[in-house]
C-alpha positions in Angstrom: -4.7 -15.5 -19.3 -4.9 -15.9 -15.8 -5.5 -12.3 -15.2 -8.6 -12.2 -17.5 -9.5 -15.4 -15.5 -9.7 -13.6 -12.3 -11.6 -10.6 -14.3 -14.3 -13.0 -15.1 -14.9 -14.2 -11.3 -14.7 -10.2 -10.5 -17.4 -9.5 -13.0 -19.3 -12.3 -13.8 -19.5 -14.3 -10.8 -21.6 -14.5 -7.4 -18.1 -14.4 -6.0 -17.2 -11.1 -7.5 -20.3 -9.2 -5.8 -18.5 -7.5 -3.0 -15.6 -6.3 -5.5 -18.1 -4.8 -7.8 -20.3 -3.2 -5.0 -17.2 -1.3 -3.8 -15.9 -0.7 -7.1 -18.7 0.0 -9.3 -21.4 0.9 -6.5 -20.0 4.5 -6.0 -20.2 5.1 -9.8 -23.8 3.6 -10.3 -24.8 5.8 -7.2 -23.5 8.9 -8.5 -25.0 8.3 -11.9 -28.5 7.9 -10.3 -27.7 11.1 -8.2 -26.5 13.1 -10.7 -29.4 12.3 -13.3 -32.1 11.7 -10.8 -34.6 14.3 -12.4 -34.5 12.2 -15.6 -37.2 9.2 -16.0 -35.8 6.0 -17.2 -36.9 6.7 -20.7 -35.2 10.1 -20.7 -31.7 8.6 -19.7 -31.2 7.0 -22.8 -30.7 10.6 -23.9 -27.6 10.4 -21.7 -24.4 9.2 -23.4 -22.0 7.7 -20.7 -18.3 6.5 -21.7 -16.4 3.6 -19.9 -12.9 3.4 -21.1 -11.2 0.4 -20.0 -14.1 -1.3 -19.4 -12.6 -4.8 -19.0 -15.3 -7.7 -19.6 -18.0 -5.2 -19.9 -19.7 -5.7 -16.5 -19.9 -1.8 -15.5 -21.3 -0.8 -19.0 -23.9 -3.6 -18.6 -24.8 -2.4 -15.2 -24.8 1.3 -16.5 -27.1 0.3 -19.4 -29.4 -1.3 -17.0 -30.1 1.8 -15.5 -31.3 3.3 -18.8 -28.3 4.8 -19.9 -26.7 4.6 -23.2 -23.2 3.4 -22.3 -20.5 2.8 -24.5 -17.6 0.7 -23.3 -14.0 1.1 -24.6 -11.3 -1.8 -24.5 -7.7 -2.3 -25.6 -6.8 -6.1 -24.5 -7.7 -8.5 -26.7 -7.9 -11.0 -23.9 -10.6 -9.0 -22.6 -12.3 -8.0 -25.7 -12.4 -11.8 -26.8 -13.8 -12.7 -23.4 -16.3 -10.1 -23.0 -17.8 -10.4 -26.7 -18.5 -14.1 -25.6 -20.0 -13.2 -22.2 -22.3 -10.4 -23.8 -23.2 -12.1 -27.0 -22.6 -15.6 -26.6 -23.0 -16.8 -23.1 -26.1 -18.8 -22.1 -28.3 -17.3 -19.4 -27.0 -17.9 -15.8 -28.9 -21.1 -14.4 -30.3 -21.9 -18.0 -30.8 -25.9 -17.9 -31.5 -28.2 -20.7 -32.9 -31.7 -20.7 -30.8 -34.3 -22.4 -31.5 -38.1 -22.3 -34.3 -37.5 -19.2 -31.1 -35.5 -17.3 -31.7 -31.5 -16.3 -28.2 -30.2 -17.2 -27.2 -26.6 -15.7 -25.6 -24.2 -18.4 -23.1 -22.7 -16.1 -19.1 -22.9 -16.6 -16.7 -23.6 -13.9 -13.3 -21.7 -13.9 -10.5 -22.9 -11.9 -8.8 -19.8 -11.1 -6.8 -20.7 -7.7 -4.8 -23.4 -9.2 -1.6 -21.7 -9.2 -2.0 -19.7 -6.3 -0.1 -20.1 -3.0 -1.4 -18.6 0.5 -3.9 -21.1 0.7 -5.0 -22.8 3.6 -6.5 -25.7 2.3 -6.4 -27.9 -1.0 -10.5 -27.3 -1.2 -9.3 -23.7 -1.4 -7.2 -24.1 -4.1 -9.3 -26.4 -6.4 -12.5 -24.3 -5.6 -14.3 -23.6 -8.9 -15.7 -20.5 -9.6 -19.3 -20.6 -11.5 -20.3 -18.0 -14.3 -21.9 -16.2 -15.0 -24.1 -14.8 -12.2 -26.6 -13.1 -14.5 -28.1 -13.6 -17.6 -26.3 -11.1 -20.0 -29.4 -11.0 -22.3 -31.4 -9.8 -19.0 -30.2 -6.5 -20.4 -32.8 -6.3 -23.2 -35.5 -8.0 -21.3 -35.0 -5.1 -18.5 -34.4 -2.2 -20.6 -36.9 -3.3 -23.7 -34.1 -1.9 -25.8 -31.3 -3.2 -27.9 -29.1 -0.1 -28.4 -28.1 1.0 -24.8 -24.8 -0.9 -24.7 -22.2 -0.8 -27.4 -18.4 -1.8 -27.3 -15.5 -0.1 -29.0 -12.3 -1.9 -29.5 -8.7 0.2 -29.3 -6.5 2.6 -27.5 -8.5 5.3 -25.6 -6.3 8.1 -26.8 -6.1 7.1 -30.7 -9.7 6.1 -30.9 -11.5 9.2 -29.4 -9.9 12.5 -28.9 -8.2 11.9 -32.5 -11.6 11.5 -33.7 -13.2 14.7 -34.4 -16.9 13.4 -34.0 -16.2 12.3 -30.3 -15.6 15.9 -29.6 -18.1 17.4 -26.9 -20.1 14.1 -27.5 -20.5 12.5 -24.1 -22.4 13.6 -21.1 -20.7 11.6 -18.8 -17.3 9.7 -18.6 -16.8 7.0 -16.0 -13.7 5.2 -15.2 -13.0 2.7 -12.5 -9.2 1.7 -12.0 -8.3 3.6 -15.3 -6.7 6.9 -14.9 -3.1 5.3 -13.4 -2.9 3.1 -16.5 -1.9 6.0 -18.6 1.8 6.8 -19.5 0.5 10.6 -18.5 -2.3 10.7 -16.4 -2.8 14.6 -17.4 -3.2 13.3 -21.5 -6.0 11.3 -20.1 -7.5 14.5 -18.3 -6.9 16.4 -21.5 -8.7 13.9 -23.6 -11.4 13.4 -21.3 -12.2 16.9 -21.1 -11.8 17.2 -25.1 -14.7 14.5 -25.7 -16.9 15.6 -22.9 -19.8 18.2 -23.5 -19.9 21.3 -21.5 -21.8 20.7 -18.0 -20.6 16.9 -18.6 -19.1 15.0 -15.4 -16.0 12.7 -14.9 -16.8 9.9 -12.4 -13.7 8.1 -11.2 -12.6 5.8 -8.6 -9.3 3.7 -8.2 -5.8 4.2 -7.1 -2.6 6.1 -8.5 -0.5 2.9 -8.8 0.6 3.6 -12.3 1.4 0.7 -14.4 4.3 1.5 -16.2 6.7 3.0 -13.3 8.7 0.3 -13.5 9.2 0.1 -17.4 11.5 2.0 -19.5 9.3 4.1 -20.9 8.8 7.5 -19.4 5.7 8.1 -17.1 4.0 10.6 -15.0 3.5 9.6 -11.5 1.7 12.3 -9.8 0.0 12.6 -6.3 -3.6 12.7 -5.8 -2.9 16.3 -4.8 -1.2 17.0 -7.6 -3.7 15.5 -10.0 -6.7 17.5 -7.8 -4.9 20.6 -8.7 -4.5 20.1 -12.4 -8.5 19.7 -12.9 -9.0 23.4 -13.4 -6.7 23.5 -16.1 -8.3 21.0 -18.2 -11.6 23.2 -17.4 -13.0 20.7 -14.5 -14.6 21.7 -11.3 -14.5 19.3 -8.5 -18.3 18.7 -7.0 -17.4 15.8 -4.9 -14.3 14.1 -3.2 -13.8 10.8 -1.2 -10.6 9.7 0.0 -9.6 6.2 1.4 -12.5 4.0 0.2 -11.4 0.7 0.5 -11.7 -1.4 -2.6 -10.3 -5.1 -3.6 -9.0 -6.1 -7.0 -9.3 -9.7 -8.2 -9.1 -10.6 -4.6 -9.2 -13.9 -3.0 -11.3 -14.1 -0.2 -9.9 -17.2 1.2 -6.2 -16.1 0.5 -3.6 -15.7 3.5 -2.6 -12.7 1.8 -5.1 -9.6 1.5 -4.4 -6.5 -0.5 -6.8 -3.6 -0.3 -6.6 -0.4 -2.2 -7.8 2.9 -0.2 -9.2 4.6 -3.6 -10.0 8.1 -4.5 -13.8 8.7 -5.8 -14.4 11.9 -7.4 -16.7 13.7 -9.5 -15.5 16.7 -11.7 -18.0 19.0 -13.8 -16.5 20.3 -17.1 -17.4 24.1 -16.9 -15.2 25.1 -19.5 -12.9 23.7 -22.4 -9.4 22.2 -21.8 -6.2 24.5 -21.9 -4.4 21.4 -22.9 -0.9 22.9 -22.8 -0.1 21.5 -19.5 -0.1 18.1 -20.8 1.6 18.7 -23.9 4.7 19.7 -21.6 4.8 16.4 -19.8 4.7 14.4 -23.1 7.8 16.6 -24.3 11.4 14.6 -24.1 13.2 17.9 -22.9 10.9 18.0 -19.9 12.3 14.6 -18.4 15.9 13.9 -17.2 17.4 10.5 -16.3 18.9 9.7 -13.2 20.0 6.6 -11.0 17.6 5.0 -8.6 20.1 4.0 -5.9 17.8 1.3 -4.7 16.9 -0.6 -7.9 20.2 0.1 -9.4 19.0 1.2 -12.9 18.2 4.4 -14.6 14.8 5.9 -14.4 13.2 8.8 -16.1 11.9 11.6 -13.5 10.0 14.9 -14.5 12.2 18.2 -14.2 9.2 20.1 -12.3 9.2 20.8 -8.5 6.6 18.2 -7.7 7.3 18.1 -4.3 5.4 20.8 -3.5 2.5 20.0 -5.4 2.7 23.4 -7.6 1.1 22.4 -10.9 -0.8 25.4 -11.2 2.5 27.1 -11.9 3.8 25.0 -14.5 1.8 27.1 -17.1 3.5 30.5 -15.9 6.6 29.0 -15.8 6.5 27.3 -19.4 4.3 29.0 -21.9 2.2 27.0 -24.3 4.0 25.1 -26.8 2.0 26.6 -29.6 2.9 30.2 -28.4 4.7 32.4 -30.9 8.6 32.6 -30.2 8.5 29.5 -27.7 11.8 27.6 -27.8 11.2 23.7 -27.1 15.4 23.3 -26.6 
């Protein structure tokens, strides 16, 4: 719940403007540049998917540019709150007259009540006003009702497993999303599958890997290794920017400031994915268990030579699982 309230500040408050500019700005600029040859009306023919869209501000901003954007989210907390913000929330600064008094339709949320590293009580009790914009402005601005949609469910279960989504989207945008996978290569494989040829993957985010301290196996590649694997999934890297500073649900008044040096890249799908590389990382035989001396616990590590970043050689070393006569033992 606390995380969702912080996301409200990030996505739907004036205080989150800086964060949104850092994280969403490069994506919105990239879309505008990639499809600069299209008029505002023609952009409605461009289908954009935003997996892991959280509370829906990024797909809302994309749709506001004229693109047909679909947001995808798995968390029930995010889905419930995003539904309210997008469909039920009154307009920003909307007022009503009650008993001769003008009342503002603004909500205050107090997301810093339980935080530490604060200088004053005023910082701790500071209220955040939401929303900063009227979500209904999307229809008023675009004059269309069909530019934004939301789909609930796990990204892998909803899209690559559904035949109608294959070669369906013109662009996939991901913000702080790729590293939420148990297997980042599976995400790249799935994105390639649902993208049309000549479609784009636009990504910004770190490689934090949310499952790294959990018991389930996870693939924790470096950016160098992720970059080397892109051609295997049919992608051509067309733009790369390293160390873009981004904060995430940050409290600007806190005595503790955390910032990510994010990777921003644009990859173009030029052919279909080979797929096999992702399959290998999912197979149990590809992992071994060893003890982490620092944490005094067992953890799973891939049995590949990752130190030198030779991801491209895995295909030769391990033939596709579907190849005739291949053994998985």
